[in-house]
C-alpha positions, 0 to 999 in steps of 0.5 A: 523876101520869101522863097527864091524863084517861087513867085515867078514859078507860081505865076508862069508854070503853075497859074492854077495855084492862083484862084480869084476869090471875093473876100466878102463872099468868103467872110459871109460863109465864114460868118454863117459857119462860125456864128459869134466869130467875126471874119478876121484878116491878118495883115502883113503891113510891110508887104502892103505899103507900096500898095497903100501909097497911091499918091501920084507924087512920092519924090517930095517927102510924102503926100501924108494927107492923101496917104492917110485918106487912102488908108481910111478907105482901105480900112472902110472897105473891109469894115463895111463888109463886116471883116476885122483887120489885124496889122503886123509890122516888123519890129526888129531885124533878126541877126540871122537876117542881117545879111539879106537886110544889108543886101536890100539896103545897098540895092536901094542905094543904087536905085536912089542914085538913078533917081537923083540922076534922072531928077537932075537931068529931067527936072522931073519925078521918075515914073512909077517904075522907079518908085521909092517909098517915102521916109518913115512910111512904115513908122507913121502907118502904124500911128495912122492905123491906130488913129483909125481904131485898128489893132496894130502889133509890132513884132519881136522878130520877123513879122511874117512868123507872127503873122502866120501864127496869128492867122493859125491861132485865131482861125483868120479868114486869111492872110493879106500880104505879098510874100511866098513864105505864106505858101510855105507856112501851114497856116490860113489862106494867103491872099494877094495885096497886089491883086486886091481890087478895093471896090469889089474886095476881089483878089487872088488866093494862092493855094498851097494844097494845089502847090503841093499837088503840082509839086508831088509834095506834102505841106510839111515838105514845103519848109524843106523845099524852101530852104533848098531853094534859098530864103532869108535864112538859107542863102540862095548860093548855099545849095546852088550846086545841089539844085543844079545836080538835081536839074541835070538828072531830072527827066521831065523838064518843061519848056515853058517853065524856064530855068528857075521853074525847072529847078523848082520842079527838079528839087521837088522831084528829088524830094518826093522820089529820093528823100521820101524813099529813105525818110525815117531810115536816114538822117537828112544830113546823110541825104543832103550836102549840108556840110558845115551849114547844118545848124543853119539849114535846121534853123531854116526849116524850123523857122516855118514851124508854127506853135504846135507844128512838127516837121518829119524832116527833124528829130522831134523835140521834147515838148515845149522847147521848140516852135510851140514856145516861139510865139506866146500871147500878144497880151504881155500880162498873160502867162498862157497862150491865147486859147483855141476856140473849142467846139462846145459839143466835143470840148476839144481843140480844133485844127485850122483848115487852109482852104476857106471853101472847106472849113469844117472845124470849129474856129479859134475865137477870141475878142482880142480887145478883151484881152489887152491890158490898158495902156500906161498912157492916159492920152490915147494919141500918145501911146508910145513905147516905154523904154527899159532902164538900168537899176538906179542903185547899180554902180556898174556898167549896163550888164547883159541880163535875161528876163525869163519871167518876161519871156514867159509872158511875151512872144519870144523874140527868136527861135534860139530855144530850138537852136541849142536845146533841140539841134544839139540834143537831138543832133549830137553830131552838130558841134558847138562850132556849127552853131556859131552863126546862130550864136546872137540869137541863142539868148534874148538879152537886155542892156538894162536891169529893171524888169518892171520898166522892161516889161512895160516897154516890151508891152508897148513895143508889142502894141505898136505904140513907139519907135526904137526905144525897146530895141535900144534897151533890149538889144542895143541895136537899131537900124534906119533904112534908106533916105532919099539922099544925093551921094553927090551932094556935098552941101547937105549932110546925111540925116544919120549924122544930123540926128545922131547927137539927139539919139546919143542923148536918148542912149544916155537917158535909156541906158543910164546906170553905167554913168554912175562910176563906170569908165566906159558906157554901153555902145549902141550898134547903129545900122544907119544907111548913108552915102559911103557906108558899105554896111559891113559892120554897124557904127558903134555909138556911145551915149552923150551926156546931156544937161537937164535943169534939176538933174536928169530924172529917172525913167520911173519918174518920166514914165510912171509918175502921176505927179503933176510936176512929172509932165514939166520934167518930161518936157525939159528932158525932151528939149534937152535931148535937142539941146533946146532947153534955153528955148523952153519958154519960146516953144511953149508959146507956139501953138499945136500942131506947130510946136514940135515942128518949130522945135525940129526947125530950130535943131536943124538950122543949128546943126546945118549951116548950109540951110538958108533963110529961103529954106526956113521960109519955105518950111514955115510957109508949107506948115501954115498953108497946110492947115488951110488945105483939103486933101483934094487941093493938095492932090491937085497941086502942080509943081513947075519942076523938081529940085533935087535939093528940095527933095533931100530937105523934104526927106530930112524933115520927115526923118526929123519927125521919126526922131521926135517919135523916138525922143517923145516916147523915151521922155514919157510922152510929154507931147501928143503924137498928133503934134508930129504926125506928118499929115498935120505938119508937112506935105511934100509937094506943098513944101516943094512949091514953097521952096521953088517960090522962095528960091526965086525970091518971092515975097512972104505974102506970096508964099502965104497965098496972100492970107493975112491971118497967116502973116503974123503966125509966120513972123512969130514962128520965124522969130522964135526959130531965129532967136533960138539960133542966135543963142547958139551963135547961128545967124540964118541968112539968105543965099544972096549973102553968102560968099563961097566960104561963108557958112552962116556961123558968126565968127567962123568960116570954112568949107564945112557946113555941118557943126562937127567937133572932128571930121572923119570923112574924106577931105572936102567930104565932111559927112559922107563916109563918117563913122562907116563900119564899126568906128566908136563914137564917144563924144558928140562929134557933130556938135556945133558949139 
């Protein structure tokens, strides 16, 4: 993340770049200088997750009540100071940054292996130095912030660009995050989340003007420096020999700067003394060894240019074709970009100063709330993304289709317009083959053809109201990061495989047109992390047909219909995605918020034979006991030891809850999101406690803490799950009834404990390594029936 080596350089070699500031004081000055424009901080939420997650326990699946409380305190600290917060989350991974994404995921895999080695040897949680954020944290943080009344946006590209652009266009007080790219963007001030003291609102402000002064550069030179040093677009190795050449001829080496620090100084010196000397006379590629990487290099430099900005290192584009078209209004219905605030006396647009101490210009000011279109959802808790579909009249396979009218209304996803229109026009020496690595980003395409559904889906995606639906329907490519799974444990399948049949049915629902007469359907690219997957290429997964009573309803009916019968159709479709249509009546009788959890438990126990009666008792008992626990009680809960299997089960359940978010939004929101928010149905430590007790054979009354009022509910929930499983020929038994081969499946024995139609893993390894790298999945290979 960010520019290679710059964070360490700033901390060790140029500490004067970092200034301690009091955000509340800066806000007061801003308020006095610009009456009527509330001081606003735009937050890069992905950078803040580690800071926000303050609970001591992180290994058991997440302390969600504690986490929600921490978020509430964070918001309250700024609200009480009169500071408005705007949150941005990454909405997708840009194709050009996929390699970097994979690199980090593989690194995480190695860290997870160390975590499980520690757990099994010490029977304890590792120290904070091995901290790994709980699964689903980013997804559920969006919903938590929205429930706290905060404006939360989901990006259509890497979030840092939209964060920087929003900060510039709205004259924000600053950006709160932890990414050195914010030193490179010419935008509002950059505040460190890692150094924030919430009680005093003091933190470190990193000043790009002082950085330029130290390096002898102009602010407009920083994107060039970032690309030469290496960032998420230009790999670090691309200019490695060039950097060492600069270092070898650099005469002012500093002993305290270290090797990386001196490289930054040397490259900056080359820019200021050599490149500046010939600037305007020679093209940049005549002065730098770009070789075959010209297109990627230009793309990297252009990626830092915010709307309206230009770079002296790029031949300028015709108006309206580069960065000023990259990010539009956050209001999907607006055909114009959000205007800057104008000085009532001069009637001119004003620029934005990057130093809050010297702000003299009149700010951009807009009430974001007044420019948001009302959500399609009537229940404020069920606002989620609405998917895009194919034209029901079409008899052809889902086509690749571009939507220029939507492109004008919503933030464009990539800088593709610059890539071809500008690079190949202003740099004719760049040939078509030079842009091959940029090809996936040249056009924003969609796998569906209903523009109205597409428009609504995009709006809901931008407003952070759902998960994955827009990605599936716009690009047919999704990803899921690491989960705490033990690669050495062969008894539990990866969550990527357990929930894949559900996702396949969702693909059938969302990409529906192809099934009317098409021989082959669309393929969704899944970048899911699981043990044994080298992530060299995505798994190619095809939709799986599902059966809904009365026929599969159209997306228009599911998402747009106001008819009373539509809600029942939505629920029917949701249950069909989990293949639980036969248990509709029993699930409807379960009270909220346990209904969604019960649905998930049925699916899990039908899918995974190695789940036992003791596991079911632990899941149900923790959900019931959670209803009577305060946050402080959960915080003070102590565990005798940590069990590696329970760690995996906790993460498995949370991944199931994120799958429910996907299915619920795809089906038109038959359930409110509160039903499957983890702080309402799951607590990691509490589940771990119940698991350890159940494993030791404790009576149900002990698991329920002698609360008789929960005993009836416990048995009712257990009956619903067991009855539903028995319909699928799955009998849930205790571990004492197992033999070395028994899987819990009536009339079936064998070593496999996950219902698979065909196993593609290694012998004795039924789930690991399934589907790695591009294998196409045309059928539900994980069905147990």
